[in-house]
BAPAFI-667593 format. One record per residue (C-alpha): residue number from 1; y, z, x; residue in three letters; chain. Coordinates in steps of 0.25 Angstrom, whole numbers, padded with zeros to 4 digits. Each point is the difference from the previous one (the first is absolute). Layout:
N
[pt NUM [Y Z X] 'ALA' 'A']
...
END
This chain:
192
[pt 1 [0109 -0023 -0050] 'MET' 'A']
[pt 2 [-0001 0013 0007] 'ASN' 'A']
[pt 3 [-0001 0002 0015] 'LEU' 'A']
[pt 4 [-0012 0010 0003] 'PHE' 'A']
[pt 5 [0000 0004 0015] 'GLY' 'A']
[pt 6 [-0014 0003 0006] 'TYR' 'A']
[pt 7 [-0001 0008 0013] 'ILE' 'A']
[pt 8 [-0014 0003 0006] 'ARG' 'A']
[pt 9 [-0001 0009 0012] 'THR' 'A']
[pt 10 [-0012 0000 0009] 'THR' 'A']
[pt 11 [-0005 0009 0012] 'ILE' 'A']
[pt 12 [0007 -0010 0010] 'THR' 'A']
[pt 13 [0013 -0001 -0009] 'ASP' 'A']
[pt 14 [0002 0013 -0006] 'GLY' 'A']
[pt 15 [0015 0001 -0001] 'ASP' 'A']
[pt 16 [0005 -0007 -0013] 'PRO' 'A']
[pt 17 [0015 0000 0003] 'GLN' 'A']
[pt 18 [0001 -0014 0006] 'ALA' 'A']
[pt 19 [-0007 -0006 -0012] 'GLN' 'A']
[pt 20 [0008 0009 -0010] 'LEU' 'A']
[pt 21 [0013 -0005 0007] 'ALA' 'A']
[pt 22 [-0004 -0015 -0002] 'GLN' 'A']
[pt 23 [-0005 0002 -0014] 'LEU' 'A']
[pt 24 [0013 0008 -0004] 'THR' 'A']
[pt 25 [0009 -0011 0007] 'ALA' 'A']
[pt 26 [-0007 -0011 -0008] 'TYR' 'A']
[pt 27 [0003 0007 -0013] 'GLY' 'A']
[pt 28 [-0013 0006 -0005] 'CYS' 'A']
[pt 29 [0003 0011 -0010] 'ALA' 'A']
[pt 30 [-0014 0005 -0001] 'LYS' 'A']
[pt 31 [-0007 0002 0013] 'ILE' 'A']
[pt 32 [-0015 0005 0001] 'PHE' 'A']
[pt 33 [-0006 0006 0013] 'HIS' 'A']
[pt 34 [-0015 -0001 0002] 'GLU' 'A']
[pt 35 [-0004 0009 0012] 'ASP' 'A']
[pt 36 [-0014 -0005 0005] 'CYS' 'A']
[pt 37 [-0002 0013 0009] 'VAL' 'A']
[pt 38 [0003 0010 -0011] 'ASN' 'A']
[pt 39 [-0004 -0008 -0013] 'PRO' 'A']
[pt 40 [0008 0004 -0012] 'GLY' 'A']
[pt 41 [0001 -0006 -0014] 'PRO' 'A']
[pt 42 [0008 -0012 0004] 'VAL' 'A']
[pt 43 [-0009 -0013 0003] 'THR' 'A']
[pt 44 [0004 -0014 -0001] 'LEU' 'A']
[pt 45 [-0008 -0001 -0013] 'GLU' 'A']
[pt 46 [0009 0011 -0006] 'THR' 'A']
[pt 47 [0012 -0007 0004] 'VAL' 'A']
[pt 48 [-0004 -0014 -0006] 'LEU' 'A']
[pt 49 [-0004 0008 -0013] 'ALA' 'A']
[pt 50 [0015 0004 -0002] 'GLU' 'A']
[pt 51 [0004 -0014 0002] 'MET' 'A']
[pt 52 [0003 -0011 -0011] 'GLN' 'A']
[pt 53 [-0001 -0015 0001] 'ALA' 'A']
[pt 54 [0011 -0005 0009] 'GLY' 'A']
[pt 55 [0002 0013 0007] 'ASP' 'A']
[pt 56 [0001 -0001 0016] 'VAL' 'A']
[pt 57 [-0008 0009 0009] 'ILE' 'A']
[pt 58 [0008 0001 0014] 'VAL' 'A']
[pt 59 [-0007 0003 0013] 'VAL' 'A']
[pt 60 [0006 0000 0014] 'ASP' 'A']
[pt 61 [-0013 -0006 0006] 'GLN' 'A']
[pt 62 [-0011 -0008 -0006] 'LEU' 'A']
[pt 63 [-0010 0010 0006] 'GLN' 'A']
[pt 64 [0004 0011 -0009] 'ARG' 'A']
[pt 65 [-0008 -0008 -0011] 'LEU' 'A']
[pt 66 [-0014 -0001 0006] 'GLY' 'A']
[pt 67 [-0009 0005 0011] 'LYS' 'A']
[pt 68 [-0005 -0014 0002] 'SER' 'A']
[pt 69 [0003 -0015 -0003] 'THR' 'A']
[pt 70 [-0010 0000 -0011] 'ARG' 'A']
[pt 71 [0006 0013 -0007] 'GLN' 'A']
[pt 72 [0014 -0006 0002] 'LEU' 'A']
[pt 73 [-0005 -0013 -0007] 'ALA' 'A']
[pt 74 [-0006 0008 -0011] 'GLU' 'A']
[pt 75 [0013 0007 -0003] 'TRP' 'A']
[pt 76 [0007 -0013 0000] 'MET' 'A']
[pt 77 [-0009 -0005 -0011] 'MET' 'A']
[pt 78 [0002 0013 -0008] 'ILE' 'A']
[pt 79 [0015 -0002 0001] 'LEU' 'A']
[pt 80 [0000 -0014 -0004] 'GLU' 'A']
[pt 81 [-0009 0003 -0012] 'GLU' 'A']
[pt 82 [0009 0011 -0005] 'ARG' 'A']
[pt 83 [0012 -0009 0003] 'GLN' 'A']
[pt 84 [0006 0010 0010] 'LEU' 'A']
[pt 85 [0008 -0005 0011] 'ASN' 'A']
[pt 86 [0000 0005 0015] 'LEU' 'A']
[pt 87 [0011 0001 0010] 'VAL' 'A']
[pt 88 [-0004 0003 0015] 'CYS' 'A']
[pt 89 [0012 0003 0008] 'LEU' 'A']
[pt 90 [-0004 -0002 0014] 'ASN' 'A']
[pt 91 [-0008 -0013 -0003] 'GLU' 'A']
[pt 92 [0011 -0005 -0009] 'GLN' 'A']
[pt 93 [-0010 -0003 -0012] 'ILE' 'A']
[pt 94 [0006 -0001 -0014] 'ASP' 'A']
[pt 95 [-0010 -0005 -0010] 'THR' 'A']
[pt 96 [0012 -0002 -0010] 'ARG' 'A']
[pt 97 [0003 -0012 0008] 'GLU' 'A']
[pt 98 [-0007 -0013 0002] 'ALA' 'A']
[pt 99 [-0005 0003 0014] 'ALA' 'A']
[pt 100 [-0005 0014 -0005] 'GLY' 'A']
[pt 101 [-0008 -0007 -0011] 'LYS' 'A']
[pt 102 [-0007 -0008 0010] 'LEU' 'A']
[pt 103 [-0003 0013 0008] 'TYR' 'A']
[pt 104 [-0008 0005 -0013] 'PHE' 'A']
[pt 105 [-0008 -0013 0001] 'GLN' 'A']
[pt 106 [-0002 0001 0015] 'TRP' 'A']
[pt 107 [-0005 0014 -0001] 'MET' 'A']
[pt 108 [-0010 -0005 -0011] 'ASN' 'A']
[pt 109 [-0006 -0010 0009] 'HIS' 'A']
[pt 110 [-0001 0010 0011] 'MET' 'A']
[pt 111 [-0008 0009 -0009] 'ALA' 'A']
[pt 112 [-0009 -0011 -0004] 'THR' 'A']
[pt 113 [-0002 -0004 0014] 'MET' 'A']
[pt 114 [-0002 0014 0005] 'GLU' 'A']
[pt 115 [-0011 0002 -0010] 'ARG' 'A']
[pt 116 [-0007 -0012 0004] 'ALA' 'A']
[pt 117 [0000 0003 0014] 'LEU' 'A']
[pt 118 [-0005 0014 -0003] 'LEU' 'A']
[pt 119 [-0012 -0006 -0007] 'LYS' 'A']
[pt 120 [-0002 -0010 0011] 'GLU' 'A']
[pt 121 [0000 0011 0011] 'ARG' 'A']
[pt 122 [-0009 0009 -0009] 'THR' 'A']
[pt 123 [-0010 -0012 -0002] 'LEU' 'A']
[pt 124 [0000 -0003 0015] 'VAL' 'A']
[pt 125 [-0003 0014 0004] 'GLY' 'A']
[pt 126 [-0011 0001 -0010] 'LEU' 'A']
[pt 127 [-0006 -0013 0005] 'ASN' 'A']
[pt 128 [0001 0005 0014] 'LYS' 'A']
[pt 129 [-0007 0013 -0003] 'ALA' 'A']
[pt 130 [-0011 -0007 -0007] 'ARG' 'A']
[pt 131 [-0002 -0009 0012] 'GLN' 'A']
[pt 132 [-0002 0012 0009] 'GLN' 'A']
[pt 133 [-0010 0006 -0010] 'GLY' 'A']
[pt 134 [0009 0010 -0007] 'LYS' 'A']
[pt 135 [0000 0001 -0015] 'ILE' 'A']
[pt 136 [0011 0006 -0008] 'GLY' 'A']
[pt 137 [-0001 0011 -0011] 'GLY' 'A']
[pt 138 [-0005 0014 0000] 'ARG' 'A']
[pt 139 [-0010 0004 0011] 'PRO' 'A']
[pt 140 [-0014 0001 -0006] 'LYS' 'A']
[pt 141 [-0005 0014 -0002] 'ILE' 'A']
[pt 142 [-0014 0004 0005] 'ASP' 'A']
[pt 143 [-0011 0005 -0010] 'PRO' 'A']
[pt 144 [0001 0014 0005] 'LYS' 'A']
[pt 145 [0014 0001 -0003] 'THR' 'A']
[pt 146 [-0003 -0005 -0014] 'VAL' 'A']
[pt 147 [-0011 0010 -0002] 'GLU' 'A']
[pt 148 [0009 0011 0005] 'LYS' 'A']
[pt 149 [0011 -0004 -0010] 'ILE' 'A']
[pt 150 [-0010 0000 -0011] 'ARG' 'A']
[pt 151 [-0007 0013 0004] 'PHE' 'A']
[pt 152 [0013 0007 0001] 'LEU' 'A']
[pt 153 [0004 -0005 -0014] 'PHE' 'A']
[pt 154 [-0012 0002 -0008] 'PHE' 'A']
[pt 155 [-0007 0012 0008] 'GLU' 'A']
[pt 156 [0011 0008 0006] 'LYS' 'A']
[pt 157 [0010 -0003 -0011] 'LYS' 'A']
[pt 158 [0011 -0002 0010] 'GLU' 'A']
[pt 159 [0014 -0006 -0005] 'SER' 'A']
[pt 160 [0003 -0014 0004] 'ILE' 'A']
[pt 161 [0011 0004 0009] 'GLN' 'A']
[pt 162 [-0009 0009 0008] 'THR' 'A']
[pt 163 [-0011 -0011 0001] 'ILE' 'A']
[pt 164 [0010 -0010 0005] 'ALA' 'A']
[pt 165 [0005 0009 0010] 'THR' 'A']
[pt 166 [-0014 0004 0005] 'LEU' 'A']
[pt 167 [-0006 -0014 0000] 'CYS' 'A']
[pt 168 [0013 -0006 0006] 'GLN' 'A']
[pt 169 [0002 -0011 -0011] 'VAL' 'A']
[pt 170 [0010 -0003 -0011] 'SER' 'A']
[pt 171 [-0002 0007 -0014] 'ILE' 'A']
[pt 172 [-0001 -0014 -0006] 'GLY' 'A']
[pt 173 [-0012 -0002 0009] 'THR' 'A']
[pt 174 [-0006 0013 -0005] 'CYS' 'A']
[pt 175 [0001 -0005 -0014] 'TYR' 'A']
[pt 176 [-0006 -0013 0004] 'LYS' 'A']
[pt 177 [-0013 0006 0005] 'TYR' 'A']
[pt 178 [-0001 0011 -0011] 'ILE' 'A']
[pt 179 [0001 -0009 -0011] 'HIS' 'A']
[pt 180 [-0011 -0009 0005] 'LEU' 'A']
[pt 181 [-0012 -0001 -0010] 'ASN' 'A']
[pt 182 [-0012 0007 0006] 'GLU' 'A']
[pt 183 [-0007 -0014 0002] 'GLU' 'A']
[pt 184 [0011 -0005 0009] 'ASP' 'A']
[pt 185 [0001 0013 0007] 'ALA' 'A']
[pt 186 [-0014 0000 0004] 'GLN' 'A']
[pt 187 [0001 -0015 0005] 'LEU' 'A']
[pt 188 [0012 0004 0008] 'LEU' 'A']
[pt 189 [-0007 0012 0006] 'LEU' 'A']
[pt 190 [-0013 -0008 0003] 'GLY' 'A']
[pt 191 [-0008 0009 -0009] 'ASN' 'A']
[pt 192 [-0007 -0009 -0010] 'LYS' 'A']
END
């Protein structure tokens, strides 16, 4: 079992010295520093890639592992799947102990709950928008823009990037209307 220290500094907490002191005092032989302001090669993924089953990742605060509850819960699931342990010094979490194992289960439930709440909020928002007459999806393109896309491609021989910029649409939208068969294009343009 190896102790891997993980330091993450952000724009609001740019000095790693306090974290380094805590992790060193705890006995971490290897300490990794991820700087979110000036990103380098160290990320939580690279630290976990060096770890073996039974190893311990040590952080000073739980917030070092995730930018949201959902992300934190996802990391907890990854740690559990890979049989890695977590020690969080300030929150006194140690997943090598019984209470720490319960923490893994609790975070798994939190992730499930947050996904369900997000889905529910999304569906409620879509339903409200529909009731107000708003329909999701991409906005419809008027026939004049379709005609312009097809003209620039077939007659002027412009590049897709140029056409997308001139018509203020995505490249995918350009391809969609360029690849219409002639009958569908005529129906869309109203020129039966």
